[in-house]
N, C-alpha and C positions, 0 to 999 in steps of 0.2 A: 504494500500500500504506500509506504513512505517513499520507496524507490520510484513508484509511479508519479507521485506528487512532485518529487525533485526533478524528474525528467520533464514533466509538463512545465514547471517553473523555468527550467533552463531553456525550453523552446520558445519562451516569450521574449527573449532578448531582442532589442532593436539592432539591426545591422549597422556597422560603422559607416561613416561618410566615405564617399568615393571621390577622388581627385584626379584631374587630368591637367597637366601643365605643358604648355608650349611657349615657355618664356615668362608666363605670369603665374604666380601662386596666389590663391585666394584663402584667406584665413577669417574665421568667424567664431564667436563664442558658441561652442557646441552645446546642444541640449537634446533631451530625449522626450520631454513632455511639455505641453502648454495647455492652458485652460480653454474650455469651450466658450464660444461667443466672447472671446477676449482679443483685443488688438495685439498684434505681434510686431516687434521691431527687430529687423535683421541687419546688423551692421557688418560690413566686410572691409577688411584691409587687403590691399592689392600690392604684392611685392614682385620685383623683377628677380627671376630665379638665378640669373647669372651672378648677381652680387648681393641679393637680399635687400636692395634699396626699395623703400615704399614709394609707390606711384600715386600722385595726387593731382595730376592734370592730364587732359586728353584721354581719359579712361571712360569707356562706356560699358555699363553693366546692365544685364537683363536677368530678371527673375521669373521663373515659371513654377507655379504651385499646382500640385495634382492631388486628387482625393484617392481613396483606397482602391478604386477601380480604374485609376489612370486618367480620369477626366480632367481637362484643363479647368481650373477654377479661378486662377489669378495670373495676370501677366503685368509686369511693370519694368520700367527702365530708369536708371539714374546715371548722371554723368558729372555731378558736382559733389565733392566730398563735404562732410560735416565734421567739425572739429579737426580740420586739416587732413585727416586720413580716412575717415569712415564714409564708405558708400552705403547709405542706409536705405533699406526698403521698409516702409511703414504699411503694414497690412491691416486693414480695418477689421473690426470684430465680426462682421457679417460673413467673412470668408470661412471661418471655422465654426459653423453653426451646429455641428454634430460631432459626437465623440467618434474616434476611429483613427486609422493610420493615414498619414499624409506624407508627401515628399516634395522637395523643391530641387530645381536645377538653377544654379546661378552661373552666369557666363560673363566674363569681362574680356575686353580687347582694347588694345592701344596701338596706334600707328606710330607714335613718336617716342615710345618707351625703350625701344631696342637700341643697343649700342651699335648695331649694324644697319640701322635704318630699315628694318623690316617689321611687319606687324606682329605683335605678340598677343597671346591669348591664354586663357585657362578657365576651367569650370570646376564646380563642386556639386555633388549630388548628396542630399541628406534626407534620411527618413526619420520621422518623429511621430509621436502619438498625441492626439488631443484627448484629454481626460476631463472629468467633471470639475476637478479642482486644480488642475495644472500640475499634479503630482502623480507619481507612479500608481496606477490602479492595482498593481501586483504586490504592493507592500502588505505586510502582515498587519491587519487591523488590531491595534493594541487592545481595544475593548473586547476582542474575542478571546484573548488569552484566558480570562477567568471562566468563560464558557467551556472551552476545550478542557481545561484542568478540572472543572466541575464534573463534566461528563466522564472523564477518565476516573475521577475519584468515586463517582456513583457506580461505575462499572466494576471497580475493584471491590467496593463494599458488597455489591450484589453477588458477585461470583464467589467471594470468600465466604459469605454467609451461606450460600447454596452448598458450598463444599463442606462446611463444618456441621451442617444439619444432618444428623444420622438417624434420628428417631423415625420409626415407621409411621408414627402418628403425625409427623410433620412433613410428610412427603409433598403435600399440596403446597405448604409454605416454601419448601425447597424449590419446587418447580416454579412458584411465583417469583422468587428471587432470580432464578436462572433466566426467566423470560424478561424481567426488568433489565438484567445485565445485557441481554441481546439488544433490547431497545436502545440502551445507552450506547452500545457499540455502534449501532446503526446511525444514531444522531451524531456521535463523535466523528464517524467517517464522513457524514453529510456536511458537518460544519467545516471539516478540513478541506473538502472539495470546494465548498462555497468560497472559502478564504483564498484558495489557490487559483481557482478557475474564474471566479467572477467577483473579486474583492470590491470593485467599484459599486456593486449593488448589494453587498452582503448585509448592510445595515437594514435592508428591507425585511430580512428574515429574523431579525432580533426579537420582535414580538412573539413569533412562533416559539423560539427557544426559551424565552422568558416564561411563557405559559407552560411549556413542557417541563421546565425546571420546577415550577410550582406543583404540577401534578405528580411528577416523579418524586419530589421531596416529600409530599404527603403520603404517597404509597410506600416509600421506603420507611418513613417514620411509623406508619401503621403496621407494616410487616415486622419491623423491629420490635414494636410494642407487643404484637402477638407472640413473636419469638421469645421476648422477655417474660411474658406471662406464662408461656409454656415451660420455659426453663425454671422459673420460680416454682411452678407447680410440681415439676419433677424433683426439685431440691426439697420441697416441703414433704412430698411423698417419701423420699429417701430418709429424711429425718424421722418421719413417723414410723417407718419400718424399723429403723435402728432403735428408736425408743421402745417400740412394741417388743422387739427381740430382747431388749435389756430387762424388761419387766417379767418376761416369761421365766 
């Protein structure tokens, strides 16, 4: 189970950026996630590959943004740097109106940047994800750690109690604890799958688990109470037999 979850989590990694340089190198602050319906600013620095000198004049840059199925959703061009070196693309919030995977291609060219009087160019391709809050949707939700630990604890109590019940008169109680343990294992596995596979919507299931905890807690307390009464009854009977044998 855990090996499966690890393999799934590993498969969710965003691929690295791809660069192509023909005299110009493009550099930008790399990112993996951005927020839905949020404006995005993409600044690029352009360097000459031969000597690493930043280029801030006669450079034309074009940006193409694509959605998860490869549709063009945004195109823009800039040729004037901001803060001396930043060629900035400002993408408005309406472009990223839904969560999912996106990609952009940025291309820059310059006719006067070469030391040999030839046109230079370079591009970068980058894949990123739009999430509900601009953070990784695959992070482990901290609020779910008590849920998972609680389910594991309940499962341990149920199976241990089921194991130690030996009396023939308590077979129904033993079976009840065993069934509760199976239910807890099922919900434990379900919670782990929710956290790993769809953590961005995992909070929607919290009310279900809260209700389940309430019912499960009541049943476990009730079963433990019955088990305690039965145990006390057996102890009382044992003392009565011992006392009766002493009087004979």
